[in-house]
Residue, then its C-alpha position, 0 to 999 in steps of 0.5 A: m161178197h167174198i173174200t180171195h187170197d192164198i194165190k199161187k206162187p210161182d214155182s221159182i224165179k229166173k226173170v223178172g221185169l222191171v219198170l220205173r216211173p217215167n221221168s224219174k233219174h233220180l230212181k236210178p240207185y234203186y235199180h242198182q240196189l235191186k239188180n244186185t240183189l238179183d244176181r246173188y240169186d241168178a235171176e235176169l233183171l229185164v227193163s222196159y225201153e221206156s225205163a231203159k231209157l232213164l237208166d241208160i242200158k239196154g231195154i227190152d220190149e214191154e209184151e216181151m218182158f211181161e210174156k218172159s218174167d216170173i214176177l214184175i216190179s215197178i219202182g215209183g208210186d200207186g199210178t206207176l203200180i196200176s199204169l203196169s198192172r193195166k198193161s200187163y194183166k193178160y199175162h196174169k203174172p205176180l206185181l210187186g210195187i216198191n213205194a218211191g212216192n208219196l202215198g204207196f196205199l199199193t206199193d207198200i215196200s219202202p226203197d230201203e226194204i228192196e234187198s230184205f224184201i227181195d231176200k224174202i221172196f226168194k226164201n219163200d216168205y211172203r204173199i200173193d192176194n188177188r185184187m178183184v178187176l172190173e171189167v169194162e164194154l163201152l157199148s155201140s152199134m158201131g161194135n164195142k170197146k173191151l176194157s179193165a179197170f184196177n182202181d176205178i170208173v170216173l163218169s163225168r161232167p167235161t167241164i165246169e158249168g152244169m150237172i149231168s144226169i146219168d142212168a144206172f141199172a142193174s142186174s143179177q143172176k144170183a139174186m135172180m133180178p133181171k136188169h131194173h133201173l137203180n137210179t138217176y145221179y144229177g150232179d157231178g158224176l159218178i165214181i164205179s170203184t174196186p175195193t182196192g180204188s176205195t181209199a182213193y177218188n172214192l174215198s174223197a167224195g165220201g164213199p166207203i173204204v172197203f177191204p182190198l180183198t173183197e169183192a164188190l162194186i161201190l157206187t160213189p155219186i160225185c157232189p149229187h144234187s140231192l143230198t139223198e144219194r148215197p154210196i152203195v156197194l152191190p155183191a160181186d154178181f151184180e152187173v152195172e150199166f149207165s148212160s147219159d143223154d148229157e154229154t158224159i167223159v168215162v175216165i179209167d183208173g185216171q189214165d184213159t179217156y172216153n167220151l161217151k157220147f160216142f157209145d150208146a152205154i158202159k156197161i160194167n161187172i166184175a173181171k173172173q181174172g184178178i190181179k196178183m199182187i205180192h206183199r209182205t207176209d205180215r202185211n196188216y191193211f188196217e195199221i196200213l190206213k191208220q198210218k196213211l190215213r193218220w187215224g188215231s193220231k193227236 
């Protein structure tokens, strides 16, 4: 396990891509605030088609926006930023989240900081963090399906009745460990989380909080049948694989759903390329934890 940081910044910012949380017309004032600030720096604001409909302006195709933009911005909650990160992943552009949602672990810039923080970006007073991404492969004799996950992959029972059994295997070249049966999880399911996603479903299920710039795999059982089942954190070079004879639903980042019965197994490892997140230079993760989780409050 190691920590990655100090990512190279764009040489210049001439075009900025923007997406808004869907069906949120009340975000329009924030768009105008952002556009007016960027105009002062002669930076063009490109808005995706779907977001442009909310604003009654001309939009641009998302793929074209990803390709042309120097940085990408989302206005909404963490879910909006996660959706943007997954859609734009192959373009490897730095992402900034403006928090117009509730919790905001990722989107740490508030709407009233738009102007001041954009000023800081153009004064080079910001940092870029590299967030780990999971590479997911659904295995099948008919052909494999490759995906990526920023927060987590959840293996879950399809209905409230009964429990599922999930066989877990792990391997590591660095640890000189060939593919080996790790465990059989019996219960409501299993969460495979990134450190970024450790404060999401993983935390609710009793999993550990892991510093977000760490590279590691977090395996957390959901309501296990045996009370001895506990979360486990694996180093970055490990590859894990899961299979089940029970009907099992695979949910990626809470946004894409697959049924494991159409596949032989699911294989997960850490992707070579992470996601670049724009943050304040003085951003302190532990202060965010204290604020969001109300640590130390009376």
